MIZAVEX-45710 format. One record per residue: residue in three letters; x, y, z of N, C-alpha, C in turn. Coordinates in Angstrom, 2 decimals, always signed. Layout:
% MIZAVEX-45710
   r    n_xx    n_yy    n_zz   ca_xx   ca_yy   ca_zz    c_xx    c_yy    c_zz
 ALA       X       Y       Z       X       Y       Z       X       Y       Z
...
END
This chain:
% MIZAVEX-45710
   r    n_xx    n_yy    n_zz   ca_xx   ca_yy   ca_zz    c_xx    c_yy    c_zz
 MET +104.20 +104.53 +105.92 +104.02 +103.21 +105.37 +105.08 +102.30 +105.98
 LYS +104.69 +101.06 +106.22 +105.61 +100.07 +106.75 +105.74  +98.92 +105.76
 VAL +106.93  +98.35 +105.69 +107.19  +97.22 +104.81 +107.84  +96.12 +105.65
 LEU +107.35  +94.91 +105.51 +107.94  +93.76 +106.17 +108.67  +92.94 +105.12
 MET +109.94  +92.66 +105.38 +110.73  +91.81 +104.49 +111.07  +90.54 +105.25
 LEU +110.83  +89.40 +104.63 +111.11  +88.11 +105.27 +112.27  +87.42 +104.58
 THR +113.15  +86.88 +105.38 +114.29  +86.12 +104.88 +114.69  +85.12 +105.95
 PRO +115.23  +83.97 +105.58 +115.60  +82.99 +106.61 +116.69  +83.49 +107.56
 LEU +117.68  +84.25 +107.02 +118.73  +84.73 +107.91 +119.25  +86.07 +107.44
 MET +119.76  +86.84 +108.40 +120.38  +88.14 +108.13 +121.80  +88.09 +108.68
 LYS +122.70  +87.54 +107.88 +124.10  +87.45 +108.28 +124.97  +88.00 +107.16
 MET +126.02  +88.72 +107.55 +126.93  +89.30 +106.58 +127.60  +88.19 +105.77
 GLY +127.77  +88.45 +104.48 +128.43  +87.48 +103.62 +127.48  +86.71 +102.73
 TYR +126.20  +86.87 +102.94 +125.20  +86.21 +102.11 +124.54  +87.28 +101.23
 GLY +124.27  +86.95  +99.99 +123.75  +87.93  +99.03 +122.38  +88.49  +99.37
 VAL +121.43  +87.63  +99.73 +120.07  +88.10  +99.98 +120.01  +89.06 +101.17
 PRO +120.61  +88.76 +102.32 +120.56  +89.72 +103.43 +121.17  +91.07 +103.08
 GLU +122.25  +91.06 +102.30 +122.87  +92.32 +101.92 +121.96  +93.11 +100.97
 ALA +121.27  +92.41 +100.09 +120.31  +93.09  +99.19 +119.14  +93.65  +99.99
 ILE +118.64  +92.89 +100.95 +117.54  +93.37 +101.78 +117.98  +94.60 +102.58
 ALA +119.18  +94.56 +103.14 +119.69  +95.70 +103.90 +119.81  +96.93 +103.00
 SER +120.28  +96.75 +101.80 +120.40  +97.87 +100.85 +119.04  +98.45 +100.51
 LEU +118.06  +97.59 +100.27 +116.69  +98.06  +99.98 +116.11  +98.81 +101.17
 ALA +116.27  +98.24 +102.37 +115.72  +98.87 +103.58 +116.34 +100.24 +103.81
 ARG +117.64 +100.33 +103.62 +118.32 +101.63 +103.82 +117.88 +102.63 +102.75
 GLY +117.60 +102.15 +101.56 +117.15 +103.04 +100.49 +115.73 +103.53 +100.69
 MET +114.91 +102.77 +101.40 +113.52 +103.17 +101.63 +113.39 +104.18 +102.75
 ALA +114.32 +104.18 +103.69 +114.25 +105.07 +104.85 +114.14 +106.55 +104.45
 PRO +114.96 +107.05 +103.50 +114.83 +108.46 +103.12 +113.49 +108.79 +102.46
 LEU +112.79 +107.78 +101.97 +111.49 +107.98 +101.35 +110.35 +107.96 +102.37
 GLY +110.71 +107.76 +103.65 +109.71 +107.72 +104.71 +109.05 +106.37 +104.87
 ILE +109.66 +105.34 +104.31 +109.10 +103.99 +104.40 +109.85 +103.23 +105.49
 GLU +109.13 +102.85 +106.53 +109.73 +102.10 +107.63 +109.80 +100.63 +107.26
 THR +110.95 +100.02 +107.43 +111.11  +98.61 +107.10 +111.42  +97.80 +108.34
 VAL +110.86  +96.62 +108.38 +111.14  +95.64 +109.44 +111.54  +94.36 +108.73
 VAL +112.64  +93.78 +109.18 +113.11  +92.54 +108.59 +112.78  +91.40 +109.55
 GLY +112.07  +90.40 +109.06 +111.76  +89.23 +109.85 +112.66  +88.08 +109.42
 CYS +113.35  +87.46 +110.38 +114.25  +86.36 +110.04 +114.33  +85.37 +111.20
 MET +114.83  +84.18 +110.92 +114.97  +83.17 +111.95 +116.31  +83.26 +112.66
 ASP +117.33  +83.84 +111.98 +118.66  +83.91 +112.57 +119.37  +85.14 +112.01
 SER +120.17  +85.80 +112.84 +120.92  +86.97 +112.39 +122.17  +87.14 +113.24
 ASP +123.08  +87.97 +112.73 +124.22  +88.38 +113.54 +124.11  +89.89 +113.75
 ASP +125.15  +90.52 +114.30 +125.08  +91.95 +114.61 +125.53  +92.84 +113.46
 SER +125.65  +92.28 +112.26 +126.15  +93.04 +111.12 +125.18  +94.11 +110.63
 PHE +123.92  +93.96 +110.93 +122.91  +94.88 +110.42 +122.22  +95.60 +111.57
 GLY +123.02  +96.14 +112.49 +122.49  +96.78 +113.69 +121.66  +98.02 +113.43
 ASP +121.83  +98.64 +112.25 +121.07  +99.85 +111.94 +119.65  +99.55 +111.44
 LEU +119.33  +98.27 +111.25 +118.01  +97.88 +110.75 +117.15  +97.34 +111.89
 THR +115.84  +97.44 +111.72 +114.91  +96.84 +112.69 +114.72  +95.39 +112.29
 ILE +115.25  +94.50 +113.11 +115.18  +93.06 +112.81 +114.37  +92.38 +113.90
 ARG +113.40  +91.60 +113.48 +112.57  +90.82 +114.40 +112.83  +89.34 +114.13
 HIS +113.18  +88.63 +115.19 +113.38  +87.20 +115.04 +112.03  +86.51 +115.08
 VAL +111.81  +85.67 +114.11 +110.53  +84.97 +114.01 +110.78  +83.48 +113.99
 ASN +109.85  +82.76 +114.52 +109.86  +81.31 +114.43 +108.61  +80.94 +113.65
 PRO +108.71  +80.99 +112.34 +107.50  +80.85 +111.52 +106.94  +79.44 +111.54
 HIS +105.66  +79.40 +111.37 +104.97  +78.14 +111.16 +105.12  +77.86 +109.66
 PRO +105.94  +76.89 +109.26 +106.30  +76.72 +107.85 +105.14  +76.71 +106.86
 PRO +104.04  +76.00 +107.10 +102.98  +76.03 +106.09 +102.39  +77.43 +105.91
 LEU +102.28  +78.18 +106.99 +101.73  +79.53 +106.91 +102.64  +80.42 +106.07
 VAL +103.93  +80.38 +106.32 +104.88  +81.19 +105.58 +104.90  +80.77 +104.11
 LEU +104.84  +79.48 +103.86 +104.82  +78.99 +102.49 +103.57  +79.46 +101.77
 ASP +102.41  +79.38 +102.42 +101.16  +79.87 +101.82 +101.30  +81.34 +101.43
 LEU +101.78  +82.15 +102.35 +101.92  +83.58 +102.07 +102.90  +83.83 +100.93
 ALA +104.02  +83.15 +100.94 +105.00  +83.34  +99.87 +104.40  +82.98  +98.52
 LEU +103.67  +81.86  +98.46 +103.05  +81.44  +97.20 +101.96  +82.41  +96.75
 PHE +101.13  +82.89  +97.69 +100.07  +83.82  +97.33 +100.63  +85.18  +96.89
 PHE +101.68  +85.66  +97.57 +102.29  +86.92  +97.15 +102.90  +86.77  +95.76
 ASP +103.53  +85.64  +95.50 +104.09  +85.38  +94.17 +102.98  +85.32  +93.13
 LEU +101.89  +84.64  +93.45 +100.75  +84.55  +92.53 +100.19  +85.94  +92.23
 ALA +100.02  +86.76  +93.26  +99.50  +88.12  +93.06 +100.43  +88.93  +92.16
 SER +101.72  +88.80  +92.40 +102.69  +89.53  +91.60 +102.64  +89.08  +90.14
 ARG +102.59  +87.78  +89.91 +102.53  +87.26  +88.54 +101.23  +87.62  +87.84
 ALA +100.16  +87.80  +88.63  +98.87  +88.18  +88.05  +98.75  +89.68  +87.84
 GLY  +99.80  +90.42  +88.18  +99.80  +91.86  +87.97  +99.05  +92.64  +89.04
 MET  +98.78  +91.99  +90.16  +98.07  +92.67  +91.25  +99.07  +93.51  +92.03
 LYS  +98.75  +94.78  +92.22  +99.66  +95.69  +92.89  +98.99  +96.29  +94.12
 GLY  +99.78  +96.80  +95.03  +99.24  +97.49  +96.20  +98.78  +96.53  +97.28
 ILE  +97.84  +97.00  +98.08  +97.34  +96.23  +99.21  +96.55  +95.03  +98.71
 GLN  +96.82  +93.88  +99.26  +96.13  +92.64  +98.88  +95.15  +92.28  +99.99
 GLU  +93.97  +92.89  +99.97  +92.98  +92.64 +101.02  +92.61  +91.17 +101.13
 TRP  +92.66  +90.47 +100.04  +92.25  +89.07 +100.04  +93.19  +88.20 +100.87
 LEU  +94.35  +88.73 +101.26  +95.27  +87.98 +102.12  +95.16  +88.39 +103.59
 SER  +94.16  +89.19 +103.94  +93.96  +89.63 +105.32  +93.73  +88.47 +106.27
 PHE  +93.26  +87.37 +105.75  +93.02  +86.17 +106.56  +94.28  +85.76 +107.33
 TYR  +95.43  +86.04 +106.78  +96.69  +85.61 +107.38  +97.28  +86.61 +108.38
 PHE  +96.67  +87.76 +108.55  +97.27  +88.79 +109.38  +96.36  +89.20 +110.53
 LYS  +96.99  +89.54 +111.66  +96.23  +89.97 +112.83  +95.54  +91.30 +112.56
 SER  +96.23  +92.19 +111.88  +95.68  +93.50 +111.54  +95.44  +93.53 +110.03
 PRO  +94.19  +93.32 +109.60  +93.92  +93.24 +108.16  +94.25  +94.54 +107.43
 GLN  +94.88  +94.41 +106.29  +95.21  +95.55 +105.46  +93.99  +95.92 +104.62
 HIS  +93.86  +97.20 +104.34  +92.72  +97.64 +103.53  +93.09  +98.93 +102.82
 ALA  +92.39  +99.21 +101.76  +92.62 +100.43 +100.99  +92.14 +101.64 +101.81
 PRO  +92.74 +102.80 +101.58  +92.30 +104.00 +102.30  +90.81 +104.26 +102.06
 GLY  +90.12 +104.59 +103.13  +88.70 +104.88 +103.02  +87.79 +103.68 +103.18
 LEU  +88.35 +102.48 +103.23  +87.55 +101.28 +103.42  +87.66 +100.78 +104.84
 TYR  +86.62 +100.13 +105.30  +86.59  +99.57 +106.66  +87.38  +98.26 +106.68
 PRO  +88.28  +98.06 +107.65  +89.00  +96.79 +107.73  +88.07  +95.67 +108.18
 GLU  +88.11  +94.56 +107.48  +87.24  +93.42 +107.81  +87.95  +92.52 +108.80
 HIS  +87.38  +92.37 +110.00  +88.00  +91.56 +111.04  +87.37  +90.17 +111.17
 ASP  +86.26  +89.94 +110.51  +85.56  +88.66 +110.60  +86.35  +87.61 +109.81
 LEU  +86.86  +86.59 +110.52  +87.68  +85.56 +109.86  +86.93  +84.83 +108.76
 PHE  +85.64  +84.59 +108.95  +84.88  +83.86 +107.96  +84.72  +84.68 +106.68
 ILE  +84.52  +85.97 +106.82  +84.43  +86.84 +105.64  +85.80  +86.94 +104.97
 GLN  +86.87  +87.03 +105.77  +88.22  +87.07 +105.20  +88.51  +85.81 +104.41
 LEU  +88.13  +84.65 +104.94  +88.36  +83.39 +104.24  +87.54  +83.34 +102.95
 THR  +86.30  +83.82 +102.99  +85.47  +83.86 +101.79  +86.11  +84.77 +100.74
 LYS  +86.63  +85.92 +101.17  +87.29  +86.84 +100.24  +88.52  +86.18  +99.61
 LEU  +89.28  +85.44 +100.42  +90.45  +84.73  +99.91  +90.03  +83.70  +98.86
 LYS  +89.05  +82.88  +99.20  +88.60  +81.84  +98.27  +87.99  +82.44  +97.01
 ASN  +87.20  +83.49  +97.16  +86.58  +84.11  +95.99  +87.61  +84.77  +95.07
 THR  +88.65  +85.34  +95.65  +89.70  +85.93  +94.81  +90.39  +84.85  +94.00
 LEU  +90.66  +83.71  +94.62  +91.27  +82.61  +93.89  +90.34  +82.09  +92.80
 ARG  +89.04  +81.99  +93.11  +88.06  +81.57  +92.09  +88.04  +82.56  +90.93
 TRP  +88.03  +83.85  +91.25  +88.01  +84.90  +90.23  +89.24  +84.81  +89.34
 MET  +90.40  +84.56  +89.94  +91.65  +84.44  +89.17  +91.62  +83.25  +88.22
 MET  +90.89  +82.21  +88.60  +90.79  +81.01  +87.76  +89.66  +81.11  +86.75
 GLY  +88.89  +82.20  +86.81  +87.77  +82.36  +85.89  +86.52  +81.62  +86.33
 GLU  +86.49  +81.21  +87.58  +85.33  +80.50  +88.12  +84.33  +81.51  +88.69
 GLU  +83.10  +81.06  +88.89  +82.08  +81.90  +89.49  +82.34  +82.02  +90.99
 VAL  +82.25  +83.26  +91.49  +82.48  +83.46  +92.92  +81.23  +83.05  +93.70
 ILE  +81.43  +82.68  +94.95  +80.32  +82.25  +95.80  +79.78  +83.47  +96.54
 THR  +78.48  +83.69  +96.42  +77.87  +84.87  +97.03  +77.05  +84.55  +98.27
 HIS  +76.64  +83.33  +98.45  +75.78  +82.90  +99.55  +74.40  +83.54  +99.48
 LEU  +74.00  +83.97  +98.29  +72.66  +84.55  +98.12  +71.59  +83.47  +98.03
 GLY  +71.98  +82.29  +97.59  +71.01  +81.21  +97.45  +70.34  +81.17  +96.09
 ARG  +70.63  +82.14  +95.23  +69.96  +82.19  +93.93  +70.29  +81.00  +93.04
 GLU  +71.46  +80.41  +93.26  +71.86  +79.27  +92.42  +71.13  +77.98  +92.80
 TYR  +70.42  +77.99  +93.91  +69.73  +76.78  +94.36  +68.29  +76.70  +93.88
 TYR  +67.78  +77.81  +93.36  +66.36  +77.85  +92.98  +66.23  +78.15  +91.50
 THR  +65.24  +77.57  +90.89  +64.94  +77.88  +89.50  +63.71  +78.77  +89.45
 GLU  +63.67  +79.60  +88.45  +62.49  +80.47  +88.32  +61.30  +79.66  +87.87
 ILE  +60.15  +80.00  +88.37  +58.93  +79.27  +88.02  +58.20  +80.01  +86.93
END
């Protein structure tokens, strides 16, 4: 299993980077590979896999808000409905990964509709016709 942790910077002396480093080091013995994505870092965390990213701010903000929403809604594990944002869509074991962007976007929108208690869109056309 791999885990991606995002933070603006990984520099010694700041609380969040030190907490992330502690979590990453604690996951390694459990067989969980961690990658830290950040915009700036120093050499203080040389034992960690750090990838420098230049995020597109709205994209990162969308993901942060959706992950927070999922967490607050009690959703755990893989969030397939967020596959729209990733090159390699995540999926539950035994399921086929959906690579079609339009289907991924529909899944994202329908999950948000479901969370709000709204009717999901099926594209069946049944809502356009009345029975005779």
